[in-house]
N, C-alpha and C positions, 0 to 999 in steps of 0.2 A: 454629470459620469455619477454613476452610482460609487459607494465604495467597492462593491463587487466587479466592476468593469474598469479598476482602473491598475495599473502595473507597475514595478520600478522600474525606471528608466532603462534601457539597453544600456550597456557599458562597455564597448567593443576592446576598450584600452586591457580590461580587466583581460577579458576573454584571450585576446593575442598573448599575454603573457606568461599563459596557463602550460606547464610541463609537467606529466605524471612520472615518478619514480618507479615503472614496473617492478625491478627486483624489489623494492622496498616492501612495494605492496604486496607482493608475493609472499614476502618473509613473514609480515603481519599476517596474511591470509592461512600460512604454512602452522604458526603459533595458534589460533585461534579453531582449528582442525584437530590439532593434536592436543588439546586440554581435555582432561576427564570429565566428564558431566558430573552433576551432584548428585546424591544417592538419597534412596529412602524418604523418609517424610519432606526432606527440601523439596526432592526430584519431583513429590506429587505437587506440592506448593507452585513449582513454576510450571508444571506441565498445565494447570489448573488456569494459571496466569496467562500461559500463551492460548488457551481457548478463548478468552475475552478478545484476544488481538486477530482474529481468524474472519478472514471475507469468505464464509463458507460459500463455494463457487460451483454453478454449474453451468458448460458454456459447450454443449453436444449439439449435432443436429437434429437429434432425436426425443430434446427435452420437449415434453408437452406439459400441459397444466397441473397433474397429477402427480410427475416428477416434482414439478416446484413447490408444489404444496408437502409432499415428505422434506424436500428442502429446509423448508421455512418452519417445519416442526422440529427437526433436528437443529435448528438455529436456535429456537426458544428452549429445547430440551438435548445440549450438545451431550451431558454425560449423564449414564441411569441414575435416578433419582436416589435409590438404595446404595449407589458407589460413594453418592455425595452425601447423604445421612450418615453413611460409615467414618468420611470425614470431616463431618459437623459444617459441611460447608451446603447443604440444603436449601438454605435463607439466605444466600448471597446473593441470587437474583445472576448467576453466573450463564451469559448466554454468549453465543458468538456476537464478532461486531458489528456483522454485515451478513447481509446474503445481494451475491454475486450472481447475474443473469444476463442474457441476450435481449437488446432493446423490445423486441417483439414478446417477452415475456415478462415485463415489468408489471403489467396490470394483473397476471396471475400473482406472483408474486406479494404485490402490495394487497391482494384482495386475502390471499391466505393470510399473512401475517395480522391485518386487521381481524379475521376471522378468531385468527391465537389470542389478540387481547397484549400485544406488543408492541412497542416502538421501535424493533430492529431497522434500522435503516435499510434500503433497497437500493444496491449500486448497480451501475448496470457498465457495458461497455457499449463503446461508440466511434465514430470517424472513422470507419472502413475498418474495424475491429478484424484482422491481426494486422494485415498488412500496411493499411493505412495510405491506399493506391488510389483510393476512388476521389472524385471530385469534389473538391472543398466546399462547393453548397451544399453539394450530398450531405457531405458528415456533418458541418453544420443543422442540418435541418435532422439528422439523426439525433442531435443531442437533445434539440428541443423539445424534440416527439417523445423522447425517454423523458425530461422534467416534466413532459404535460401528463405524463400515465403516472409519476408519481416518484420516479428516481429522484433520492436527494443525494447521490454521488454519483459522478460521472468518471469512468476510466477511458481515457482517450488516448489513441494510439497518436504517434509523431509521424510525419513524411521523413523516412530514415534518409531520402536520398537528398535533402537538404542539410544534414550533419553532412554526409560523407561527401558532399561537393564544397562544404566550408560555408554554404548561405545561414547565417547567422540571422541576420535582420529579418529575413524570409519565415524561417523557424521561430522567431520571437512574435511575428505578427500572427502567424497559424494560431498559436499557443494565446495570443492574445483573444482574437477570435474565438478559440474555444472558452474561453473563462467567461466572456462576454454572454454567448449563447446561454452557461448554466446558469447564468441568473443566481440563484442564491445556494444554489447545488454545488457539493463539495465538489473541486476539480483534483483526479489522479491525472498525472502526463506519464506514459507508459511512455521509456525508452526504447523498448528493445535492443537493449544493450549488448545482445549478442550478435546484433546485427548493422554494429556502428564502427567498426572495424579497430579500435583500440581506446584503450583505458583515457587517453588524452580527451578522445572525443567525448567518451562517456563523462568526464567531466565538465567538460564546457556544455555540453546537452544538460546535464542537470541542471548549470548555471543559469544559462537560458532560459531554461524553463521555469527556473524560481522566478526570475525576474520579471517574466511574462505574467506568472500565474499572481505574485504576492502583489499587497496590497499598500504599499508606501508610497509615499506622492513622488521620492526622487532618492537616489542613491547618495546617502552621505558617507564622508571621509571616514577613514577608521578612527581617527580622533575623535570627531564630532560624536559620533556612535559612543565611543568608551566613556566621553565625559558628557555629555548631552543627551544620553539615552532615552530620558523622558520625553523630548520631543519630538522622537521617533512615531510616525503614526503607526501603530501596530495592529496585527490582522489579527481578529477575535479566537481565543483560542480553539471553541467548538467549531471552529470553520475552516480551521488552519486545512490548505490545500497540501497535495503529496507530490514526491515523482515518485515512480514504481520501476520496479528494475524489465520485467519480460511482459511479455501475452501469456507467456505459456505455451506458446505456440511454435519458438524459435527452435533450432537445434539446440542451442546452449543458452539456459535461461537464467534463474538468482544463481549467482556464483559470490564467494566472499571477497575476492580482489574485487569486481563492480562493486559490490557492496561498502564495500572501503573506500572507494574512492567517491562513490555518491555520497556517503555520511559524512565525509570531511570536506563535500563540496557544502551541503547541507549546514555544518559546522562554520565555514569560511562565510557564507552567507549571513547565518545569524551572528557572528561577529561585526559585520560590516553594516547589516540593514536593521537589527534588530529581530528580525523577525524570524517565527519557529516553522520550519517546512517540515512535513511529514515523511513517511519513507514506507514502500512498501516493497519488498522482496517478492516475487510470485515465479511459480515453474520451479517443479522438481523439488518443492517442499513437500516431503511422504510424511518422514519419519519421526515419533518424537524427540529423540536424540537430536536430530536437524531444527527443530523448532526452539531446543534449549541452547542449541549454539548460536542461533541469529539473536535470541534474548541477551544473551552473554555480551554479543558484538554490540547492539545498542548501546546495553548499559557500561561498555567501557570507551565507545567512542563518542557517544553524545549526552550520559547520564541518567538518572532515574527520571530526569523530565519528559523524556520522550517513550518509557516505558509507560504507553496509555493509550489507548485506540485513538484518542485523539492525535495522535502523534505516529502512531506504529501499526502497520495492519501487515498480514503473510494471507498471501491470496493462496486458495488451496483447496481443493476438494478430495484429497484421499486424506491426509494429516489427522482431521478430527479422528478418524477411525482409529489409527495406532495410539492415539492420546489416550483415547478411552481406554483400549487392550494395557494400554503400560498403567492406567487408574485399577483398573480390574485388579491386574498382579499385584497390584500394591497392597489393594482390600483383603484378595482371597486368597494371595499366594499362588495362584497359577494362572493359567494364560487361559485367554475366553476361547470356547468354540466359537464356529461362525452365527449360531442360532442364540449366543448369550447375549448379546449385544443388538439394538434396535438399528438396522440401516436408515440410512439418510434418502 
């Protein structure tokens, strides 16, 4: 079995002890939301950094090859060149982190990015997105087909029933099969947190997903990891798998309370195994101000090590437009008219 087909052993004793302090989580979330954002050149710098974390996404029923081509062009040129020149950032290679599309549109995206001469990854949703209620064999085949077509990242959805009924072994086995089907592609496990019932379930599902995704031979004790961490087999940084909040199609998507729980699960998993797992909020993140709050949360909860595309992504379809408007305002002192900025 290859490295990408192994996972951390399932540790249900760890899962059974978990209880989330909801009032404390909500207080922490309020602190984040009440914080004043950075201003002026600091804001511009952080917004440009936020661009590099975006999985630029289109998941519409009317997606066409031409839509995908425009999306890929925008991924390569996310901010108008004259604005970047005004900030002396035109030669820094700023692009979005990935392009995310339905499996049937993967070939279109790969072709468009290749024609544009850039190596931005193509991500594809899969496994019966967004409900995850189709037959497991069909879901696994969907992963394989997307990878064959050139997707290097796969965003899968779990069967929420397994969480709501406490079938943790079945959830672990399902994600292990997703991991195997992905081969060398990066796996992002969407928990659909708005449908999991409680923050405790969010933490448990996060931990199960990381155990199933991650590539260490076995779970080490806290003491062994802290003292003998050099013996832990680590997941290569450029292939870190992710846990993701939402599909963007649920009634409740990415929220700060859910994010705090997931980030602390990531931190606990890192302390226990020595392995870093990425985090991707998605759904409802539309404004530049929102993106700054998310970056601040990652920095405070996990540290600067996670502020890179290998470990942090933002799933969004409209966020980039607002970031570009704010950059335009910073450079020109006025807000852009609709025709001033290129559409994606």
